[in-house]
C-alpha positions in Angstrom: 104.0 135.2 105.9 104.3 134.0 102.3 101.3 132.3 100.8 101.8 128.8 99.7 100.5 128.1 96.2 98.5 124.9 95.9 99.5 122.3 93.3 96.8 121.4 90.8 95.7 117.7 90.7 92.8 116.3 88.7 89.6 115.3 90.5 90.2 111.7 89.5 93.7 111.7 91.1 92.3 113.3 94.2 89.7 110.6 94.6 92.3 107.9 93.9 94.7 109.3 96.5 91.9 109.7 99.1 90.9 106.1 98.5 94.5 104.9 99.0 94.9 107.0 102.1 91.7 105.6 103.6 92.8 102.0 102.8 96.2 102.5 104.4 94.6 104.1 107.6 92.1 101.2 107.8 95.0 98.7 107.5 96.8 100.1 110.6 95.2 97.7 113.1 96.1 94.7 110.9 99.7 95.8 110.7 99.9 96.5 114.5 98.4 93.0 115.1 101.0 91.5 112.8 103.8 93.2 114.7 102.4 92.0 118.0 102.1 88.5 116.7 105.7 88.4 115.5 106.9 90.0 118.7 105.5 87.0 120.6 107.6 84.6 118.6 110.6 85.4 120.8 114.0 87.0 120.4 113.6 90.2 118.4 117.3 90.3 117.4 116.8 87.3 115.0 113.2 87.6 114.2 112.8 88.2 110.4 109.0 88.2 110.6 109.1 91.0 113.2 111.6 93.0 111.1 109.4 92.5 108.0 106.3 93.6 109.8 108.0 96.7 111.2 109.4 97.6 107.7 105.9 97.3 106.3 104.6 99.6 109.0 107.3 102.1 108.3 106.6 102.1 104.6 102.8 102.4 105.0 103.2 105.3 107.5 105.6 107.1 105.1 103.0 106.7 102.3 100.2 108.0 104.6 102.4 111.1 105.4 103.2 111.6 101.7 99.6 111.4 100.6 98.4 113.6 103.4 100.9 116.3 102.6 100.1 116.1 98.9 96.4 116.4 99.5 96.9 119.3 102.0 98.9 121.2 99.4 96.7 120.3 96.4 93.6 121.8 94.7 91.3 120.7 92.0 90.2 124.3 91.5 91.4 125.9 88.3 91.0 129.5 89.2 93.0 131.8 86.9 93.3 129.2 84.1 92.5 131.0 80.9 91.8 129.3 77.6 94.8 129.9 75.3 97.4 130.4 78.0 99.6 127.6 79.5 98.9 127.3 83.2 99.1 124.6 85.8 96.0 122.5 85.1 96.1 123.2 81.4 96.3 120.6 78.7 98.9 122.0 76.3 99.6 121.1 72.6 103.0 122.1 71.4 105.6 121.5 68.6 109.3 121.6 68.9 112.1 123.4 67.1 109.8 124.8 64.4 108.9 121.3 63.2 105.1 121.1 63.1 105.2 117.3 62.8 107.1 117.0 66.1 104.1 117.5 68.3 103.2 116.7 71.9 100.2 117.1 74.2 100.5 117.1 77.9 99.1 118.3 81.2 101.0 120.9 83.3 100.9 119.8 86.9 102.6 117.5 89.4 103.3 113.8 88.6 101.2 112.9 91.6 98.4 115.0 90.1 98.6 113.3 86.8 95.4 112.5 85.0 94.0 109.0 84.8 94.5 109.1 81.0 97.6 107.0 80.2 98.0 108.7 76.9 98.3 112.2 78.5 101.8 112.8 79.8 102.2 115.2 82.8 105.0 117.7 83.1 105.7 119.6 86.3 105.6 123.4 86.1 109.1 123.1 87.7 110.5 121.0 84.9 112.5 122.8 82.2 109.7 122.5 79.7 106.9 123.3 82.2 108.7 126.3 83.5 109.5 127.6 80.0 105.9 127.6 78.8 104.1 128.6 81.9 102.2 131.7 81.0 102.8 131.3 77.3 100.0 132.2 74.9 98.9 130.2 71.9 101.4 130.8 69.0 104.1 131.9 71.4 107.6 130.3 71.1 109.8 129.9 74.1 113.2 128.2 74.7 114.5 126.0 77.5 117.6 124.0 78.2 117.2 120.2 78.1 119.0 118.0 80.6 121.7 117.3 78.1 122.4 121.0 77.7 120.9 121.6 74.3 118.5 124.6 73.8 115.1 123.5 72.6 112.4 125.8 71.1 108.8 125.0 71.9 105.7 126.6 70.4 102.4 126.5 72.1 99.7 125.5 69.6 96.8 125.5 72.1 96.2 125.5 75.9 92.9 124.6 77.5 91.8 123.8 81.1 91.9 120.1 81.9 88.5 118.6 81.4 87.8 115.3 83.2 84.8 114.4 81.1 86.7 115.0 77.9 89.6 112.9 79.2 87.2 110.1 80.1 85.7 110.2 76.6 89.2 109.9 75.0 90.0 106.9 77.2 86.8 105.1 76.2 87.5 105.7 72.5 91.0 104.2 72.7 
């Protein structure tokens, strides 16, 4: 049986997702009561209130399933993340096509695992850029194909494990 690798999410994101999940689960009785109330209004074929309540229930149950699966397949552990090497859970500083002024800083991870820092973009390790630099060391240049088909060179300037306290300090200074 193949082992399933867990996706890295920040501790803040994990707490936010757990809070949302608990709120959705706690809201289940209210949604069920709304459905029952609308059901008692009469003919279900032409009952817009009933249809809306059922649609809300379906959306909330889908979100509960989505969050549950994400949390089951996620980790906040950063085992194997080495300073100076781009890994999932690393904050990476890069420049593009040899232009030192064309810089970007981002977290490698899932969008759902993005940091709470609005100034820190998150790229999936499965995106063209993320896949290209995964495992790259500081100073290493790699290439990837952009969605429009052009080949882009990216050079890793630095890579460091995501640090919640450092990210919070950056947010409070902005």
